[in-house]
C-alpha positions in Angstrom: -0.1 0.0 0.0 1.2 3.4 -0.8 1.7 6.1 1.9 0.6 3.9 4.7 2.3 3.2 8.1 4.2 -0.1 8.1 1.6 -1.9 10.2 -1.6 -0.4 8.6 -4.5 -2.8 8.4 -7.6 -1.6 6.6 -10.8 -1.8 8.5 -12.4 -3.8 5.7 -11.0 -6.1 2.9 -9.6 -4.4 -0.1 -8.0 -5.5 -3.3 -6.1 -4.0 -6.2 -5.9 -4.9 -9.9 -3.1 -3.9 -12.0 -4.4 -3.1 -15.4 -2.3 -1.4 -18.2 -2.5 2.5 -17.8 -3.8 2.8 -21.3 -7.0 0.9 -20.5 -10.2 2.7 -19.4 -12.5 0.6 -17.4 -15.4 0.7 -15.0 -15.8 -1.6 -12.0 -18.7 -3.2 -10.3 -18.8 -5.5 -7.2 -21.6 -8.0 -7.0 -21.9 -9.9 -3.8 -23.8 -13.0 -2.7 -24.2 -13.0 1.2 -24.7 -16.3 2.9 -26.1 -15.8 6.5 -25.1 -19.5 7.1 -21.5 -18.4 6.9 -20.7 -21.0 4.3 -19.6 -20.4 0.7 -22.0 -21.6 -2.0 -19.9 -22.6 -5.0 -23.0 -23.7 -7.1 -24.7 -20.3 -6.6 -21.4 -18.5 -7.4 -21.0 -20.5 -10.6 -24.4 -19.1 -11.8 -23.1 -15.5 -11.3 -19.8 -16.5 -13.0 -21.6 -17.9 -16.0 -23.7 -14.7 -16.3 -20.6 -12.6 -16.1 -18.8 -14.8 -18.7 -21.5 -14.0 -21.1 -21.5 -10.2 -20.4 -20.8 -8.0 -23.3 -17.6 -5.7 -22.8 -16.5 -7.6 -19.7 -12.6 -7.4 -19.4 -12.1 -9.5 -16.4 -13.6 -10.5 -13.1 -12.3 -12.1 -10.0 -13.6 -13.7 -7.0 -13.1 -12.6 -3.4 -14.6 -13.7 -0.1 -15.1 -12.2 3.4 -16.8 -13.2 6.6 -18.5 -10.1 8.0 -19.0 -9.3 11.8 -22.3 -11.1 11.6 -20.6 -14.3 10.5 -22.2 -14.2 7.1 -20.0 -15.2 4.2 -19.9 -12.6 1.4 -18.9 -14.1 -2.0 -17.8 -11.2 -4.2 -17.4 -10.8 -7.9 -15.2 -7.8 -8.7 -15.9 -7.2 -12.4 -14.3 -4.8 -14.8 -16.0 -3.5 -18.0 -14.6 -1.6 -21.0 -17.8 0.6 -21.1 -20.2 1.9 -18.5 -23.3 1.4 -20.8 -22.6 -2.5 -21.2 -22.0 -2.8 -17.5 -25.3 -1.1 -16.8 -27.1 -3.3 -19.4 -25.7 -6.4 -17.6 -26.8 -5.0 -14.2 -30.3 -4.6 -15.5 -30.5 -8.2 -16.7 -28.5 -9.7 -13.8 -29.1 -13.4 -13.3 -32.5 -13.4 -15.0 -31.3 -15.2 -18.1 
């Protein structure tokens, strides 16, 4: 982390993606929250399939986090080349 004390720990999980500087992109985080505290790979695979079919998607990655209420948060961090295509996907979501 830049400009942070040596032992700095963020109060929440954070990630960083290194894309080439010449690429313009928009980012969206879509999360599935599991109150049981358990990861649901089958449900995330439905989200991953919907993302893989998304027009203009550059990349997505998976992250997970157990929140203070012990719910598991399965997060897809997605990067699009265009805000319009991202918004179209968000409107459709997992309906297909």
